[in-house]
C-alpha positions as CSV (number, residue, x, y, z in Angstrom):
1,M,27.6,14.0,21.5
2,D,25.5,16.9,22.9
3,D,23.3,17.2,25.9
4,Q,20.3,16.9,23.9
5,W,21.3,13.3,23.1
6,V,21.6,12.4,26.7
7,K,18.4,14.1,27.6
8,Q,16.5,12.1,25.0
9,L,17.7,8.7,26.4
10,D,16.9,9.8,29.8
11,S,13.4,10.6,28.7
12,C,13.0,7.2,27.2
13,Y,14.0,5.5,30.5
14,L,11.8,7.8,32.6
15,N,8.9,6.4,30.6
16,L,9.8,2.9,31.6
17,N,9.0,3.7,35.4
18,F,12.3,2.6,36.8
19,K,12.9,2.5,40.4
20,E,14.9,5.5,41.5
21,D,18.2,3.6,42.0
22,E,17.9,1.7,38.7
23,W,17.2,5.0,36.9
24,Q,20.2,6.7,38.7
25,S,22.5,3.9,37.5
26,R,21.6,4.4,34.0
27,Y,21.9,8.0,34.1
28,D,25.5,7.8,35.7
29,Y,26.3,5.4,32.8
30,H,25.1,7.9,30.3
31,S,27.1,10.7,31.8
32,D,30.3,8.6,31.9
33,F,29.5,7.8,28.3
34,Q,29.4,11.4,27.4
35,K,32.6,12.3,29.3
36,Q,34.6,9.5,27.6
37,Y,33.5,10.0,24.1
38,E,36.1,12.6,23.3
39,S,39.0,10.8,24.7
40,D,38.4,7.2,23.2
41,P,35.5,6.6,20.9
42,E,36.5,3.0,20.2
43,K,36.4,2.1,24.0
44,V,33.2,3.9,24.5
45,R,31.6,2.0,21.6
46,T,32.7,-1.4,23.2
47,V,31.3,-0.1,26.6
48,A,28.2,1.0,25.1
49,E,27.5,-2.4,23.5
50,M,28.0,-4.0,26.7
51,Y,25.8,-1.9,28.6
52,A,23.0,-2.0,26.0
53,L,23.2,-5.9,26.2
54,K,23.0,-5.6,29.7
55,Y,20.1,-3.3,29.9
56,L,18.1,-5.1,27.2
57,K,18.4,-8.3,29.3
58,V,16.9,-6.5,32.3
59,D,14.3,-4.8,30.4
60,L,13.1,-7.9,28.7
61,K,12.8,-9.6,32.0
62,N,11.4,-6.8,34.1
63,F,9.2,-4.8,32.0
64,Y,8.3,-6.7,28.8
65,L,7.9,-10.4,29.2
66,I,5.9,-9.9,32.6
67,K,3.1,-8.4,30.4
68,L,3.0,-11.6,28.3
69,P,0.3,-14.3,29.0
70,S,1.8,-16.9,31.5
71,A,2.0,-19.5,28.7
72,Y,4.7,-17.4,27.0
73,K,6.6,-16.6,30.1
74,S,6.9,-20.2,31.2
75,I,8.2,-21.3,27.8
76,C,10.6,-18.5,27.0
77,E,11.9,-17.1,30.1
78,E,15.1,-19.2,30.1
79,F,16.1,-17.5,26.9
80,I,16.5,-14.1,28.5
81,D,19.3,-15.3,30.8
82,N,21.3,-16.5,27.8
83,E,21.3,-14.2,25.0
84,N,23.2,-16.7,22.8
85,Q,20.9,-19.7,23.5
86,E,19.9,-21.3,20.3
87,P,16.0,-22.0,19.8
88,A,14.7,-25.4,19.9
89,K,13.0,-24.8,16.6
90,D,13.9,-22.4,14.0
91,Y,11.3,-19.9,12.6
92,S,13.7,-18.1,10.2
93,T,11.2,-18.4,7.4
94,I,8.7,-16.2,9.3
95,L,11.1,-13.9,11.0
96,Q,13.3,-13.5,8.0
97,D,16.5,-13.5,10.2
98,S,19.8,-15.2,9.9
99,L,20.3,-18.8,10.4
100,N,23.5,-18.3,12.1
101,G,22.3,-17.0,15.4
102,D,24.1,-13.8,14.9
103,Y,22.3,-11.4,17.0
104,P,21.4,-11.4,20.8
105,F,18.3,-13.1,22.0
106,R,17.6,-14.7,18.7
107,G,16.6,-17.7,20.7
108,L,13.9,-15.6,22.7
109,A,12.3,-14.2,19.4
110,H,12.1,-17.8,17.9
111,C,10.7,-19.1,21.1
112,L,7.9,-16.6,21.2
113,I,7.0,-17.6,17.7
114,G,6.8,-21.0,18.9
115,A,4.5,-20.3,21.8
116,I,2.2,-18.6,19.2
117,E,2.2,-21.8,17.1
118,E,1.5,-23.7,20.3
119,N,-1.3,-21.6,21.5
120,H,-2.8,-20.0,18.3
121,K,-2.0,-22.5,15.4
122,A,-5.0,-21.9,13.4
123,D,-4.7,-18.2,13.1
124,D,-1.8,-16.0,14.4
125,L,1.2,-18.2,13.1
126,V,-0.4,-18.5,9.6
127,A,-0.8,-14.8,9.5
128,L,2.8,-14.2,10.5
129,D,3.9,-16.1,7.4
130,E,4.7,-13.2,5.0
131,N,3.6,-15.2,1.8
132,Q,0.4,-16.7,3.4
133,K,-2.7,-15.8,1.4
134,P,-5.6,-14.5,3.4
135,A,-8.5,-16.9,4.0
136,K,-10.9,-14.0,3.1
137,D,-9.9,-11.1,1.0
138,Y,-10.5,-7.4,2.1
139,Y,-8.8,-5.7,-0.7
140,A,-11.7,-3.7,-1.6
141,I,-11.4,-2.0,1.7
142,L,-7.6,-2.1,2.2
143,Q,-7.1,-1.0,-1.5
144,D,-4.1,-3.3,-1.7
145,S,-3.0,-5.6,-4.5
146,S,-5.3,-8.9,-4.9
147,K,-2.1,-10.7,-6.1
148,G,-0.6,-10.8,-2.4
149,D,2.7,-9.3,-3.7
150,Y,3.7,-7.5,-0.5
151,P,5.0,-9.2,2.8
152,F,2.5,-10.0,5.4
153,R,-0.5,-9.2,3.3
154,G,-2.3,-12.1,4.9
155,L,-1.7,-10.6,8.3
156,A,-3.2,-7.3,7.3
157,H,-6.3,-9.1,6.0
158,C,-6.6,-11.3,8.9
159,L,-6.7,-8.3,11.2
160,M,-9.6,-7.0,9.0
161,G,-11.4,-10.3,9.5
162,A,-10.9,-9.9,13.1
163,I,-12.6,-6.4,13.1
164,E,-15.4,-7.9,11.0
165,E,-15.9,-10.7,13.4
166,N,-15.8,-8.6,16.6
167,N,-17.1,-5.3,15.7
168,K,-19.4,-5.9,12.6
169,A,-21.9,-3.1,13.6
170,D,-19.5,-0.3,14.1
171,D,-15.7,-0.5,13.2
172,F,-15.9,-2.7,10.1
173,V,-18.9,-0.8,8.7
174,A,-17.3,2.4,9.2
175,L,-14.1,1.4,7.5
176,N,-15.9,-0.2,4.6
177,S,-18.0,3.1,4.1
178,Y,-14.9,5.2,4.3
179,W,-13.0,3.5,1.5
180,L,-16.2,3.0,-0.7
181,K,-17.2,6.5,-0.5
182,P,-16.6,8.4,-3.7
183,K,-13.5,10.8,-3.6
184,P,-13.9,14.3,-4.8
185,F,-11.3,13.4,-7.6
186,L,-13.6,10.4,-8.6
187,E,-16.8,12.5,-8.6
188,A,-15.2,15.4,-10.5
189,F,-13.8,13.1,-13.3
190,I,-16.9,11.0,-13.8
191,D,-19.0,14.1,-13.7
192,R,-17.0,15.8,-16.4
193,E,-17.0,12.4,-18.6
194,N,-20.7,12.3,-18.3
195,K,-21.2,15.9,-19.3
196,N,-19.1,15.2,-22.5
197,R,-21.2,12.0,-23.1
198,A,-24.5,13.9,-22.7
199,R,-23.4,15.9,-25.8
200,H,-23.6,12.7,-27.8
201,G,-26.8,11.5,-26.3
202,V,-25.2,8.3,-24.9
203,P,-26.0,6.7,-21.4
204,M,-24.2,7.9,-18.3
205,L,-21.3,6.1,-17.0
206,T,-21.6,4.6,-13.5
207,L,-18.7,4.9,-11.1
208,D,-17.5,1.5,-10.3
209,T,-15.5,0.7,-7.0
210,E,-13.5,-2.1,-8.3
211,L,-12.6,-0.5,-11.5
212,S,-11.3,2.5,-9.4
213,L,-9.1,0.3,-7.3
214,R,-7.6,-1.4,-10.5
215,A,-7.2,2.2,-12.0
216,Q,-5.5,3.5,-8.7
217,R,-3.1,0.5,-8.6
218,Y,-2.1,1.0,-12.3
219,A,-1.8,5.0,-11.7
220,D,0.8,4.1,-8.8
221,E,2.8,2.0,-11.2
222,I,3.1,4.7,-14.1
223,A,3.8,7.4,-11.7
224,R,6.5,5.0,-10.2
225,I,8.2,4.9,-13.7
226,C,7.4,8.4,-14.6
227,D,5.8,7.3,-17.9
228,I,2.5,6.5,-19.4
229,V,2.7,2.9,-20.9
230,H,-0.7,1.2,-21.5
231,M,-1.1,-1.9,-19.4
232,I,-1.0,-4.4,-22.5
233,D,2.2,-3.0,-23.5
234,N,3.9,-3.2,-20.1
235,P,6.0,-6.3,-20.0
236,K,5.3,-6.4,-16.2
237,Y,1.6,-6.7,-16.9
238,G,0.0,-7.4,-20.2
239,A,-3.4,-8.0,-21.6
240,D,-4.2,-10.9,-19.4
241,H,-3.3,-9.3,-16.1
242,P,-6.3,-9.5,-13.7
243,D,-6.6,-5.6,-13.5
244,H,-7.0,-5.5,-17.2
245,Q,-10.0,-7.8,-17.0
246,Y,-13.3,-7.5,-15.5
247,N,-16.3,-9.7,-15.5
248,G,-14.8,-12.1,-18.1
249,G,-13.8,-9.4,-20.6
250,W,-11.2,-6.8,-21.2
251,T,-11.5,-3.2,-20.0
252,G,-10.7,0.0,-21.8
253,E,-7.9,2.3,-20.7
254,N,-7.0,5.9,-21.0
255,L,-3.8,7.3,-19.6
256,G,-3.0,10.9,-18.8
257,K,-0.4,13.0,-17.3
258,T,0.2,16.6,-16.3
259,A,2.8,18.7,-14.7
260,T,0.4,21.1,-13.0
261,T,1.0,20.0,-9.5
262,Y,-0.4,23.3,-8.2
263,L,-4.0,22.0,-9.1
264,T,-6.1,19.8,-6.8
265,D,-6.5,16.2,-7.9
266,S,-10.1,17.1,-8.7
267,D,-9.0,19.8,-11.0
268,N,-6.3,17.9,-12.7
269,G,-8.9,15.1,-13.1
270,V,-11.4,17.7,-15.0
271,D,-8.2,18.8,-17.0
272,V,-7.3,15.4,-18.3
273,A,-10.9,14.3,-19.0
274,N,-11.2,17.6,-21.1
275,T,-7.9,16.5,-23.0
276,F,-9.4,13.2,-23.6
277,Y,-12.5,14.8,-25.1
278,S,-10.6,17.4,-27.1
279,E,-9.6,14.8,-29.5
280,I,-13.1,15.0,-31.1
281,K,-11.6,17.7,-33.4
282,D,-9.6,14.9,-35.2
283,Y,-12.4,12.4,-35.5
284,P,-13.1,11.4,-39.0
285,W,-16.8,11.6,-39.1
286,P,-19.1,9.9,-40.0
287,E,-17.1,6.7,-38.9
288,Y,-13.6,5.7,-38.1
289,T,-12.6,2.7,-40.2
290,G,-9.2,1.6,-39.0
291,N,-6.5,4.1,-40.1
292,N,-3.9,3.7,-37.3
293,A,-2.7,7.3,-37.7
294,D,-6.1,8.6,-37.1
295,Y,-6.4,6.2,-34.0
296,L,-3.4,7.7,-32.4
297,K,-5.3,11.0,-32.3
298,I,-8.7,9.9,-31.2
299,G,-8.4,6.8,-28.9
300,H,-9.0,8.7,-25.7
301,F,-12.1,10.7,-27.1
302,T,-13.7,7.5,-28.8
303,Q,-13.4,5.4,-25.5
304,S,-14.7,8.1,-23.2
305,V,-17.9,8.6,-25.1
306,W,-18.3,4.9,-26.2
307,K,-22.0,4.3,-26.0
308,S,-21.8,0.6,-25.0
309,T,-19.4,1.3,-22.2
310,T,-21.3,1.6,-18.9
311,L,-19.0,1.5,-16.0
312,A,-15.9,3.5,-15.3
313,G,-13.2,3.8,-12.5
314,Y,-10.3,6.2,-12.1
315,G,-6.9,6.6,-10.3
316,I,-4.5,9.4,-9.6
317,T,-1.0,9.4,-8.3
318,R,1.7,12.1,-7.8
319,N,5.4,11.7,-7.8
320,E,7.2,14.6,-7.2
321,S,10.6,12.9,-8.3
322,C,9.6,12.6,-11.9
323,P,11.4,15.2,-14.1
324,V,8.5,17.0,-15.8
325,F,5.2,15.2,-15.6
326,K,4.4,14.6,-12.0
327,V,0.7,13.6,-11.9
328,Y,-0.6,10.4,-13.6
329,I,-4.1,9.3,-14.1
330,V,-5.7,6.2,-15.2
331,A,-9.3,5.8,-16.4
332,R,-10.4,2.3,-16.7
333,Y,-13.8,1.4,-18.5
334,F,-16.1,-1.6,-19.0
335,P,-17.2,-3.0,-21.4
336,A,-14.1,-1.9,-23.4
337,G,-14.6,0.5,-26.3
338,N,-12.5,1.1,-29.5
339,R,-13.6,-2.2,-31.1
340,M,-13.2,-2.3,-34.7
341,T,-16.3,-2.3,-37.0
342,Y,-18.5,-0.9,-33.9
343,Y,-17.5,2.8,-34.2
344,K,-20.4,4.0,-36.1
345,D,-23.0,2.5,-33.5
346,N,-20.9,3.7,-30.5
347,V,-19.3,7.1,-31.5
348,L,-22.2,9.3,-32.2
349,P,-22.1,12.7,-33.4
350,P,-22.8,15.6,-31.0
351,I,-26.4,16.6,-30.6
352,Y,-25.7,20.1,-29.3
């Protein structure tokens, strides 16, 4: 144990605005702690636990609880005097702690949750339930999963609702515009795809925020597993997954990967879009009629220039721990292309 460790502890205590005698007492304790460490580590560990508990009790009473509303103090103060006192009502489901009461001041923690329930039943306690779904969904702003598959997602969305309710004209609008503003990667990717489409005389794609959010979520997934697996072939998802559908129909999907981590996301996006389009060299003009061997060579190209596709969204994720390919890109399209018997009408030859 070096002096730096003791100094760090001391700085923390100074920030609590102790009275001089209280601070000195704690400083003396740390000095003794340092001196005894070499001679009897086990004894020091026991003493440290005892003093930690003592000071935690003091700090709870003198510095923390006094800052809470009176309703909380009057209900919970008794639990500070006895760190082993069991709570009157158990909130282990919310706190995710042990049912055995095997940590100090567990009663206090549960008591405070009870005070929240008593004073804010309709809002705060519900938000504390890790599995509670939000009353209103803000995933378009938070860019999280619409399935509620992470703890306390309801709380995050509840806080967004509070921002909207109290600061509609400022904070919420600012957050909304920040997330919905096209990023350079998105702009670069759709610009390249639209330039490729222009060669075939088909309508330009429109960047769609929702499709981009869904593409980003799946980009995160394939980067996590370091492999490009189409969503319909991924046992974790499948064709009926909500992110694979849009406005009552399936979406089209192109996947790409690259090892060029030295490039920006925008440059990698352009590179992958060009890779999709490069498959034009293998297209069996004037029409693809169903040879699977051909499809494996042309599917990215045909989806990217599919005439009746009007909306697109893109996602990109880097994973430096992947062995070779560390950048993963997902492009999602609607309406989906690559539909049999429709190639002649939707994959048109270049006009220049």
